[in-house]
C-alpha positions, 0 to 999 in steps of 0.5 A, a space after each residue: 291870107 298871107 300874114 293874116 292875123 287872128 284876134 281873140 277877145 276874152 276876159 283875162 280870168 278866162 285865159 287857159 292854156 290852149 294847144 294849137 299846131 298851125 298858129 302862134 300867139 305873137 302879142 297880147 294886150 289887156 285893157 281893163 276887163 278885156 284881153 286881146 290875143 293876137 295869133 298868126 300862122 307859124 310860117 308867117 311869123 318865121 318869115 317875119 323873124 327872118 326879115 327882122 334878123 336880116 335887118 339887124 345884121 345890116 346895122 353898122 356903127 355909122 347908123 348909130 352915129 347918125 342916130 346919136 347926132 340926130 337925137 342930140 342936135 335938138 336938145 338944148 342945155 338946161 340951166 339952173 335945173 333943180 330936182 
């Protein structure tokens, strides 16, 4: 499936290098004695990387100013703060 994901569950001690041609690991997570490896097709990850690059290229200074205004608008001053 387009943008499908393969999830492999192993014990972290079982991890070994594997050569795979058409899929690529894009994430891994360890939960106690369980390791989850996430794979997707190379071309899907390349398409997704291109979309992220396009979004990053469209960023401008106005976006930053809006984000900063939103973040600081909700903060209240701290009085008598001690470490």
